[in-house]
GUSEKE-142254 format. One record per residue (C-alpha): x, y, z. Coordinates in steps of 0.25 Angstrom, whole numbers, plus 5000, padded with zeros to 4 digits. Each point is the difference from the previous one (the first is absolute). Layout:
BEGIN
+------+------+------+
|    X |    Y |    Z |
+------+------+------+
|    X |    Y |    Z |
...
+------+------+------+
END
This chain:
BEGIN
+------+------+------+
|    X |    Y |    Z |
+------+------+------+
| 4902 | 4995 | 4959 |
| 4993 | 5005 | 5012 |
| 5009 | 4999 | 5012 |
| 4995 | 5003 | 5015 |
| 5012 | 5004 | 5009 |
| 4996 | 4998 | 5014 |
| 5009 | 5004 | 5012 |
| 5006 | 5012 | 5008 |
| 4998 | 5014 | 4996 |
| 5009 | 5010 | 5008 |
| 5008 | 5011 | 5001 |
| 5015 | 4998 | 5002 |
| 5010 | 5008 | 5009 |
| 5013 | 4997 | 4994 |
| 5013 | 5004 | 5008 |
| 5015 | 4998 | 4997 |
| 5010 | 4997 | 5011 |
| 5014 | 5004 | 4996 |
| 5008 | 4988 | 5005 |
| 4997 | 4985 | 5003 |
| 4990 | 4995 | 5009 |
| 5009 | 4988 | 5004 |
| 5011 | 5009 | 5006 |
| 4989 | 5005 | 5009 |
| 4996 | 4987 | 5007 |
| 5009 | 4994 | 5011 |
| 5004 | 4986 | 5001 |
| 4994 | 4994 | 5013 |
| 4990 | 5011 | 5002 |
| 4990 | 4997 | 4989 |
| 4989 | 4996 | 5010 |
| 4999 | 5014 | 5005 |
| 5001 | 5009 | 4987 |
| 4997 | 5014 | 5002 |
| 5005 | 5008 | 4988 |
| 4996 | 5014 | 4993 |
| 5006 | 5002 | 4986 |
| 5002 | 5014 | 4996 |
| 4996 | 5001 | 4986 |
| 5004 | 5010 | 4990 |
| 4988 | 4999 | 4990 |
| 4985 | 4998 | 5001 |
| 4992 | 4998 | 4987 |
| 4984 | 4997 | 5002 |
| 4995 | 4993 | 4988 |
| 4987 | 4993 | 4995 |
| 5002 | 4985 | 5002 |
| 4994 | 4986 | 5005 |
| 5003 | 4988 | 4993 |
| 4986 | 4999 | 4992 |
| 5001 | 5015 | 4996 |
| 5014 | 4999 | 4996 |
| 4996 | 4987 | 4991 |
| 4988 | 5006 | 4995 |
| 5007 | 5014 | 4996 |
| 5011 | 4992 | 4993 |
| 4989 | 4992 | 4992 |
| 4993 | 5013 | 4997 |
| 5013 | 5007 | 4995 |
| 5003 | 4988 | 4991 |
| 4986 | 5002 | 4993 |
| 4992 | 4991 | 5008 |
| 4986 | 5004 | 5007 |
| 5002 | 4992 | 5013 |
| 4989 | 4999 | 5011 |
| 5006 | 5004 | 5014 |
| 4993 | 4993 | 5012 |
| 5004 | 5005 | 5014 |
| 4996 | 5009 | 5012 |
| 5004 | 5014 | 5002 |
| 4996 | 5012 | 5009 |
| 4994 | 5013 | 4997 |
| 5013 | 5006 | 4997 |
| 5001 | 4991 | 4987 |
| 4994 | 5011 | 4991 |
| 5012 | 5006 | 4993 |
| 5006 | 4986 | 4999 |
| 4988 | 4995 | 4994 |
| 5000 | 5011 | 4989 |
| 5015 | 4997 | 4997 |
| 4997 | 4985 | 4997 |
| 4988 | 5003 | 4992 |
| 5008 | 5009 | 4992 |
| 5010 | 4989 | 4998 |
| 4989 | 4990 | 4995 |
| 4997 | 4993 | 5013 |
| 4985 | 4997 | 5003 |
| 4998 | 5003 | 5015 |
| 4985 | 4998 | 5000 |
| 5001 | 4988 | 5009 |
| 5009 | 5006 | 5010 |
| 4993 | 5000 | 5014 |
| 5001 | 5013 | 5008 |
| 5000 | 4999 | 5015 |
| 4993 | 5011 | 5008 |
| 5008 | 4998 | 5013 |
| 5014 | 4997 | 4995 |
| 5012 | 5006 | 4993 |
| 5006 | 4994 | 4988 |
| 5011 | 4990 | 5003 |
| 5014 | 5006 | 5003 |
| 5014 | 4993 | 4996 |
| 5012 | 5006 | 5007 |
| 5013 | 4995 | 4995 |
| 5015 | 5004 | 5002 |
| 5010 | 4996 | 4991 |
| 5015 | 5000 | 5003 |
| 5012 | 5002 | 4990 |
| 5001 | 4985 | 4997 |
| 4985 | 4999 | 4996 |
| 4996 | 4993 | 5013 |
| 4986 | 5004 | 5005 |
| 4993 | 5001 | 5013 |
| 4985 | 5002 | 4999 |
| 4987 | 5001 | 5007 |
| 4986 | 5000 | 4995 |
| 4987 | 5005 | 5006 |
| 4989 | 4994 | 4993 |
| 4988 | 5010 | 5004 |
| 4989 | 4998 | 4990 |
| 5006 | 4988 | 4994 |
| 4994 | 4992 | 5010 |
| 4987 | 5002 | 4994 |
| 5004 | 4994 | 4987 |
| 4994 | 4987 | 5005 |
| 4986 | 5006 | 4998 |
| 5002 | 5000 | 4985 |
| 4993 | 4989 | 4991 |
| 5006 | 4997 | 4987 |
| 4988 | 4995 | 4993 |
| 4993 | 5014 | 4999 |
| 5013 | 5005 | 4994 |
| 5001 | 4989 | 4990 |
| 4985 | 5002 | 4996 |
| 5002 | 5015 | 4998 |
| 5013 | 4999 | 4992 |
| 4994 | 4989 | 4991 |
| 5009 | 4989 | 5006 |
| 5014 | 4999 | 5005 |
| 5011 | 4993 | 4992 |
| 5010 | 5001 | 5012 |
| 4999 | 5004 | 5015 |
| 5014 | 5003 | 5006 |
| 4999 | 4998 | 5015 |
| 5012 | 5008 | 5006 |
| 5003 | 5004 | 5014 |
| 4988 | 5005 | 5008 |
| 4991 | 4998 | 5012 |
| 5003 | 4984 | 5002 |
| 4985 | 4998 | 5001 |
| 4998 | 5007 | 4987 |
| 5010 | 4992 | 4993 |
| 4993 | 4987 | 5005 |
| 4987 | 5005 | 4996 |
| 5004 | 5004 | 4986 |
| 5007 | 4987 | 4998 |
| 4988 | 4992 | 5004 |
| 4991 | 5009 | 4991 |
| 5009 | 4997 | 4988 |
| 5000 | 4985 | 5002 |
| 4985 | 5000 | 5003 |
| 4996 | 5008 | 4987 |
| 5011 | 4996 | 4991 |
| 5008 | 5013 | 4999 |
| 5015 | 4997 | 4996 |
| 5009 | 5005 | 5011 |
| 5014 | 5004 | 5002 |
| 5006 | 4998 | 5015 |
| 5009 | 5011 | 5004 |
| 5001 | 4999 | 5016 |
| 5014 | 5006 | 5001 |
| 5001 | 5008 | 5013 |
| 4988 | 4993 | 5006 |
| 5007 | 4986 | 5001 |
| 5007 | 5004 | 5013 |
| 4987 | 5002 | 5007 |
| 4992 | 4988 | 4993 |
| 4999 | 4985 | 5005 |
| 5001 | 4987 | 4993 |
| 4985 | 4999 | 4997 |
| 4999 | 5014 | 4995 |
| 5012 | 5000 | 4990 |
| 4995 | 4987 | 4995 |
| 4987 | 5006 | 4997 |
| 5005 | 5012 | 4993 |
| 5009 | 4993 | 4991 |
| 4992 | 4987 | 4996 |
| 4994 | 5001 | 4986 |
| 5007 | 5013 | 4996 |
| 5002 | 5002 | 4986 |
| 5013 | 5008 | 5004 |
| 5008 | 5001 | 5013 |
| 5009 | 5011 | 5003 |
| 5011 | 5000 | 5010 |
| 5015 | 5005 | 5002 |
| 5011 | 4991 | 5003 |
| 4998 | 5001 | 5015 |
| 4985 | 5000 | 5000 |
| 5000 | 4987 | 4992 |
| 5009 | 4993 | 5011 |
| 4991 | 5005 | 5010 |
| 4988 | 4995 | 4993 |
| 5005 | 4986 | 4999 |
| 5005 | 5000 | 5015 |
| 4987 | 5005 | 5005 |
| 4990 | 4993 | 4991 |
| 5009 | 4987 | 5002 |
| 4999 | 4997 | 4984 |
| 5011 | 4996 | 4992 |
| 5003 | 5009 | 4987 |
| 4994 | 4989 | 4992 |
| 4987 | 5000 | 5008 |
| 4998 | 5015 | 4998 |
| 5002 | 4998 | 4985 |
| 4990 | 4989 | 5000 |
| 4990 | 5010 | 5006 |
| 5003 | 5013 | 4991 |
| 5001 | 5003 | 4986 |
| 5013 | 5007 | 4999 |
| 5009 | 5005 | 5012 |
| 5008 | 5013 | 4997 |
| 5011 | 5003 | 5010 |
| 5008 | 5013 | 5000 |
| 5015 | 4998 | 5003 |
| 5005 | 5014 | 5002 |
| 5012 | 5003 | 4991 |
| 4999 | 4986 | 4995 |
| 4987 | 5002 | 4993 |
| 4988 | 4992 | 4999 |
| 4997 | 4985 | 5001 |
| 4988 | 4994 | 4993 |
| 4995 | 4986 | 5004 |
| 4989 | 4991 | 4996 |
| 4997 | 4985 | 5003 |
| 5006 | 4991 | 4990 |
| 5009 | 5011 | 4993 |
| 5013 | 5004 | 5001 |
| 5002 | 5013 | 5009 |
| 5003 | 5013 | 4992 |
| 5009 | 5012 | 5004 |
| 4999 | 5014 | 4996 |
| 5011 | 5010 | 5002 |
| 4998 | 5013 | 5006 |
| 5001 | 5014 | 4991 |
| 5013 | 5006 | 5005 |
| 4997 | 5013 | 5008 |
| 5006 | 5013 | 4998 |
| 5000 | 5004 | 5014 |
| 4993 | 4995 | 5012 |
| 4991 | 5010 | 5007 |
| 4989 | 4993 | 5008 |
| 4996 | 4985 | 5000 |
| 4986 | 5003 | 5005 |
| 4990 | 4994 | 4991 |
| 5009 | 4993 | 4991 |
| 4992 | 4987 | 5000 |
| 4988 | 5006 | 4998 |
| 5005 | 5006 | 4988 |
| 5004 | 4987 | 4995 |
| 4986 | 4994 | 5002 |
| 4994 | 5011 | 4993 |
| 5009 | 4998 | 4988 |
| 4999 | 4985 | 5000 |
| 4984 | 5000 | 5001 |
| 5000 | 5011 | 4989 |
| 5009 | 4991 | 4991 |
| 4990 | 4988 | 5002 |
| 4989 | 5009 | 4997 |
| 5007 | 5004 | 4987 |
| 5001 | 4985 | 4996 |
| 5015 | 4999 | 5002 |
| 5007 | 4988 | 5006 |
| 5003 | 4998 | 5014 |
| 5015 | 5003 | 4998 |
| 4997 | 5011 | 4991 |
| 4990 | 5006 | 5011 |
| 5011 | 4998 | 5011 |
| 5009 | 5008 | 4991 |
| 4990 | 5011 | 5000 |
| 4999 | 4999 | 5015 |
| 5014 | 5001 | 5002 |
| 5001 | 5012 | 4992 |
| 4989 | 5007 | 5007 |
| 5007 | 4996 | 5014 |
| 5013 | 5006 | 4996 |
| 4993 | 5013 | 4996 |
| 4993 | 5000 | 5014 |
| 5014 | 4997 | 5006 |
| 5005 | 5013 | 4993 |
| 4990 | 5009 | 5007 |
| 4997 | 5005 | 5013 |
| 4986 | 4993 | 5005 |
| 4992 | 4988 | 4994 |
| 4992 | 5009 | 4990 |
| 5010 | 5011 | 4996 |
| 5007 | 4993 | 4988 |
| 4999 | 5005 | 4986 |
| 4994 | 4991 | 4988 |
| 5004 | 5005 | 4987 |
| 4997 | 4991 | 4989 |
| 5013 | 5002 | 4993 |
| 5009 | 4998 | 5011 |
| 4993 | 4989 | 5005 |
| 5001 | 4992 | 4987 |
| 5015 | 5004 | 5000 |
| 5002 | 4995 | 5014 |
| 4994 | 4986 | 4996 |
| 5009 | 5000 | 4988 |
| 5012 | 5003 | 5007 |
| 4998 | 4989 | 5011 |
| 4992 | 4989 | 4992 |
| 5004 | 5002 | 4985 |
| 4993 | 5006 | 4988 |
| 4990 | 4988 | 4998 |
| 4994 | 5003 | 5014 |
| 4999 | 5015 | 4997 |
| 4992 | 4997 | 4988 |
| 4990 | 4990 | 5007 |
| 4998 | 5011 | 5011 |
| 4995 | 5010 | 4990 |
| 4985 | 4997 | 5005 |
| 5005 | 5005 | 5013 |
| 5007 | 5012 | 4994 |
| 4987 | 5005 | 4993 |
| 4993 | 4998 | 5012 |
| 5009 | 5009 | 5008 |
| 5000 | 5010 | 4989 |
| 4984 | 5000 | 5000 |
| 5000 | 5001 | 5015 |
| 5009 | 5012 | 5000 |
| 4992 | 5007 | 4991 |
| 4987 | 4997 | 5007 |
| 5007 | 5004 | 5014 |
| 5005 | 5013 | 4993 |
| 4986 | 5004 | 4996 |
| 4995 | 4998 | 5014 |
| 5011 | 5009 | 5006 |
| 5009 | 4990 | 5007 |
| 5012 | 5000 | 4991 |
+------+------+------+
END
């Protein structure tokens, strides 16, 4: 299954605040906030939604095509992604701007305050999908994740024009998009990804009912945090998949990206949507237990055991193709020197 993952490619600066953000805000003074948080940890990690998802797909044995825009500071990041099975041939390199930066502070209650510098990402609107599809021998799915808004709209229009199946994942960009833009990004999607808050924001801004959205997409997948994942399609009863219990929360950054990588890997392996969501939830928990969106470990035996513990022996048996893909990917990456 040839999957092109479009969206942001960034470097993450992740900080930890030892306390609660809520205790620092004064009631009645929120219109003139001037705060500085003294953090006790800083981690600089590779990130960006598209890169996180593409890396996850690569580590799960896929060979995704990463589509986005970066700066000339991308070389070592490119080597890392390529070593883990990600095809970066169609990543656009800006000659004037740095790769995007994500700066995020997380408090002790997993609340986050973040800023994002787009940098080279603004040039993603220059990327056309048709040459990529022709060079790759076709595209089975294009994931359109948070990116330069004009790039997201362009990629969506191209998918409809050329008949490329696409998945809409507007996520963080929903807050900056208007009614017509959101409708354009969603209409005709084979899959729509949101979290619970984003689903309500989408309905409110687009002025659609839930039924109207389901009439326009194939399947709507909503992540519900600790309550798991909801899968909805028009004319079918919703299905809910529970989470994989964590063994200690470390960092929530990139959890949703991990879920998407696992879900799409399951579909590519021929699993059902429910089973694919279970694969996604397993990856999401592994991300939650690591610091940074790409630092989690994928051991095939441990992965299958976690599936067994959360969803039962039958589920563990049915994800065997994923387990074998992880095993092969680990061997390939070890040979390349990135174990």
